[in-house]
C-alpha positions in Angstrom: 9.9 16.0 -2.7 6.4 14.6 -3.2 7.5 12.7 -6.3 10.2 10.9 -4.3 7.8 10.3 -1.4 5.4 8.5 -3.9 8.3 6.3 -5.0 9.3 5.7 -1.4 5.8 4.9 -0.3 5.3 2.4 -3.1 8.6 0.8 -2.4 7.9 0.3 1.2 4.5 -1.2 0.7 6.2 -3.8 -1.5 9.1 -4.1 1.0 6.8 -5.0 3.9 4.7 -7.2 1.7 7.7 -9.3 0.8 8.4 -10.2 4.4 5.4 -9.7 6.7 2.7 -12.0 5.2 5.1 -15.0 5.3 6.1 -14.1 8.9 2.5 -13.9 10.0 1.8 -17.3 8.5 4.7 -18.8 10.4 3.4 -17.2 13.6 0.2 -19.1 13.2 1.4 -22.5 12.0 3.5 -25.1 13.8 5.5 -26.2 10.8 7.3 -23.2 9.4 8.4 -24.0 5.8 9.1 -22.2 2.6 10.0 -23.6 -0.8 13.3 -23.0 -2.5 11.6 -21.0 -5.2 9.6 -19.0 -2.6 12.8 -18.3 -0.7 14.6 -17.1 -3.8 11.7 -14.9 -4.8 11.5 -13.4 -1.3 15.3 -12.6 -1.4 15.1 -11.2 -4.9 12.3 -8.8 -3.9 13.6 -7.9 -0.5 17.2 -7.2 -1.7 16.1 -5.2 -4.8 13.8 -3.0 -2.7 16.4 -2.6 0.1 19.1 -1.3 -2.3 16.6 0.8 -4.2 15.6 2.5 -0.9 19.2 3.3 -0.2 19.5 5.1 -3.6 16.1 6.8 -3.2 17.1 8.2 0.2 20.3 9.6 -1.4 18.3 11.2 -4.2 16.0 12.8 -1.5 19.0 14.1 0.3 20.2 15.7 -2.9 16.8 17.2 -3.4 17.0 18.8 0.1 20.5 19.9 -0.6 19.4 21.8 -3.8 16.3 23.2 -2.1 18.3 24.7 0.8 21.7 25.5 -0.7 20.5 26.7 -4.1 16.8 27.7 -3.6 16.7 30.1 -6.6 17.9 27.4 -8.9 15.8 24.7 -7.5 13.2 24.5 -10.3 16.0 24.4 -12.9 18.2 21.8 -11.1 15.4 19.6 -9.9 13.0 19.7 -12.8 10.6 16.7 -13.6 13.1 15.1 -16.0 15.9 15.2 -13.4 13.6 13.7 -10.7 12.5 11.0 -13.1 16.1 10.1 -14.0 17.1 9.9 -10.3 14.2 7.7 -9.5 14.9 5.5 -12.6 18.6 5.2 -11.7 17.7 4.2 -8.1 15.3 1.4 -9.3 17.7 0.2 -12.1 20.6 0.0 -9.6 18.6 -2.1 -7.2 17.3 -4.4 -9.8 20.6 -5.0 -11.7 22.9 -5.4 -8.6 20.7 -7.5 -6.4 19.4 -9.7 -9.3 23.0 -10.7 -10.0 23.9 -11.2 -6.3 20.8 -13.3 -5.5 21.1 -15.4 -8.6 24.8 -16.0 -7.7 23.8 -17.0 -4.2 21.2 -19.6 -5.4 23.7 -21.3 -7.6 25.5 -22.5 -4.5 25.0 -26.2 -3.6 22.8 -26.5 -0.6 22.5 -29.5 1.7 21.8 -30.5 5.3 18.5 -29.8 7.1 17.8 -26.6 5.2 16.8 -24.8 8.4 17.2 -21.0 8.3 17.9 -19.3 11.6 15.7 -16.3 10.6 12.1 -15.3 10.0 12.7 -14.6 6.3 15.2 -15.5 3.6 18.0 -13.0 4.3 21.3 -13.2 2.5 23.6 -14.5 5.3 21.3 -17.2 6.8 20.8 -18.7 3.3 24.6 -18.5 2.4 25.3 -20.5 5.7 23.2 -23.4 4.3 25.7 -24.0 1.4 27.8 -27.2 1.5 31.0 -25.5 0.3 33.3 -22.9 1.8 31.4 -19.6 1.6 34.3 -17.3 2.6 34.5 -15.8 -0.9 30.7 -15.4 -1.1 30.7 -13.6 2.3 33.5 -11.3 1.1 31.5 -10.4 -2.0 28.4 -9.7 0.0 30.4 -7.4 2.2 31.9 -5.7 -0.9 28.4 -5.2 -2.4 27.3 -3.7 1.0 30.2 -1.3 1.2 30.0 -0.2 -2.5 26.3 0.0 -3.1 24.9 0.7 0.3 27.7 2.8 1.9 28.1 5.0 -1.3 24.5 6.4 -1.0 25.1 6.8 2.7 28.3 8.8 2.0 26.4 11.0 -0.5 23.7 11.6 2.1 26.4 12.6 4.7 28.1 15.0 2.2 24.7 16.6 1.3 23.9 17.2 5.0 27.3 18.6 5.8 26.7 21.3 3.1 23.1 21.7 4.3 24.1 22.3 7.9 26.8 24.8 6.9 24.2 26.7 4.8 21.6 26.6 7.7 24.2 28.0 10.2 24.8 31.0 7.9 21.1 32.0 7.9 20.9 35.1 10.1 17.5 34.6 11.7 16.5 31.8 14.1 13.2 31.4 12.4 14.9 31.0 9.1 17.2 28.3 10.5 14.3 26.5 12.1 12.3 26.5 8.9 15.2 25.2 6.8 16.1 22.5 9.3 12.4 21.4 9.6 12.3 20.6 5.9 15.1 18.0 6.5 14.2 16.6 9.9 11.8 13.9 8.6 14.4 12.6 6.1 17.2 12.6 8.7 15.1 10.5 11.0 14.1 8.0 8.3 17.8 7.7 7.2 18.9 7.2 10.7 16.4 4.5 11.4 17.0 2.6 8.1 20.8 2.9 7.9 21.4 2.4 11.6 19.8 -1.0 11.7 20.9 -2.1 8.2 24.6 -1.3 8.7 24.6 -2.9 12.1 23.4 -6.1 10.5 25.5 -6.2 7.3 28.8 -4.6 8.5 29.2 -6.6 11.7 32.1 -9.0 11.9 31.1 -12.6 11.3 31.9 -13.6 14.9 29.5 -10.9 16.2 26.5 -12.4 14.4 24.0 -14.3 16.4 20.5 -15.5 15.3 18.9 -13.5 18.1 20.5 -10.1 17.3 20.1 -10.7 13.5 16.4 -11.3 14.0 15.9 -8.2 16.2 17.8 -5.8 13.9 16.1 -7.3 10.8 12.7 -6.8 12.4 13.6 -3.1 12.8 14.5 -2.4 9.1 12.0 -4.8 7.5 8.9 -4.0 9.6 9.2 -1.2 12.2 11.0 1.4 10.1 8.9 1.1 6.9 5.7 1.2 9.2 7.0 4.4 11.0 8.1 6.3 7.8 4.5 7.3 6.7 3.8 8.5 10.2 7.1 10.5 10.3 6.5 12.2 7.0 2.8 12.8 7.7 3.4 14.4 11.1 6.1 16.7 9.6 3.9 17.7 6.6 2.1 21.0 7.1 -0.7 20.3 4.6 -1.5 16.9 6.0 -1.6 18.3 9.6 -3.9 21.1 8.5 -6.2 18.6 6.7 -6.2 16.3 9.7 -7.1 19.2 11.9 -10.0 20.2 9.7 -11.3 16.7 9.6 -11.0 16.4 13.5 -12.8 19.7 14.0 -15.6 18.7 11.5 -16.2 15.4 13.3 -16.2 17.2 16.7 -18.8 19.6 15.5 -20.9 16.7 14.2 -20.7 14.9 17.5 -21.7 18.1 19.4 -24.6 18.6 17.1 
């Protein structure tokens, strides 16, 4: 679990960094511009990290599935090599798929004012700047979303169906609570991330408006990654005990 949390933490630091600095600059300056190269770089980094996070969340769900459904075989099924392979597969999928998709998008001919109705270079606002019919491109974006984002989501759902069935078979209430508490942080993170992302990318074209797109994008690019460390920290027994010790030590110093 901690191995995957390290990967997730590193990913989300990069994820926020790809969007927030440029957004803060645009809040402070009157002329809000970004070069074509900068826009492409932002989309490369953002999309790669977004898809990688989907795969990492699925790997973490599998980790919880093995820990609860097959606890006696956990060290065998989730050894260091298996964890390393799952993490490597997550990063490789994100890099390969989104590098191809972003490169393909920036081969389109762009014209007009070049004004993006968004606070960062997201896929659909950039595609709308093309001078050609983008119906095929939008279909491909939708297909990539369904195949490479919904597939990890489906794996997460399947894992948790098995997990909940196993938890319900535990005879004691204390045992059920303990088993469920090991998954609660991950469930909350998945709900926040997938809820806003799927609302954005699986909406019909007619339902998209700049205002709703910006609001939902703000959730999965800034709010959710910022909340994830808090969620995992508050649900971690070791961290809570360490925080309690530090608080008590500081209280004693103040009293002295």
